[in-house]
N, C-alpha and C positions, 0 to 999 in steps of 0.2 A: 287861081286865087288861094291864098293861104287863109286859114281860119284865124279870126281875131281872138286875142287873149281877153279882150274886154267883155265878151259875152259870158264866159265862165266866171270871170271876176264879178261881173254885174249880178249874176245869179247868186253868187255867194253873198254879195252885199245886200241883196233883196232878202235873202233868208236871215241874215244878221239883223236887218231892220225889223223884220217880223218878230223875231225872237225878243229883241230889246223892247219893242213896242208892247208885246204881250206881257212882259215882266212889269213894265211901267203901268199898264192898264190894271193888272191884277193888284199891284201894290196900292194904287190910288183907290181901288174899289173898296178897300177896307174902311175908308172914310165914309162910305155910304151906308154903313150898317145902321139899321133902325129907320131908314127912310122908306117911304112907300115904293111899291114895285114899279110904278110908272117912272120914277126918278132913275131907278136902276136900268130900266129899258131904254130911256133916253140917253143915259150915259154910255151904255154899250153900243147903241146905234151910232152915236157921234164918234165914239172911239173906233168903231169898226170902219168908219168912212175916212177919218182924218189921216190914217196911216198911208192912204193912197197918194196924198199930195206930193211927197218927195219922190215918188216913182217916175213922174214925167221927165225931170232932168236926168235921172239915172238911166232910164230907158233911152233917152236921146243920146247920152254919152255912150251907151253900149252899141248903138247903131252907127254913130257918126264920129265919136271921139271928141265931141264938143259938148260942153255943159249948156251953152246957150245957142240960140238960133243965129 
């Protein structure tokens, strides 16, 4: 079996996704200045979970070469 090029490409895309998401989250966090700490905590909790959503199709593509089942 030959190793697939999709896995290294997928890892690169995952790292790019994390970088772009982190930049977006930090940029939007400036709008929360002056709000109470529970608002900040909820924001970072939600932002820390949402980035996982696009990973399922990406991981599927890395394994099978198809975006959908």
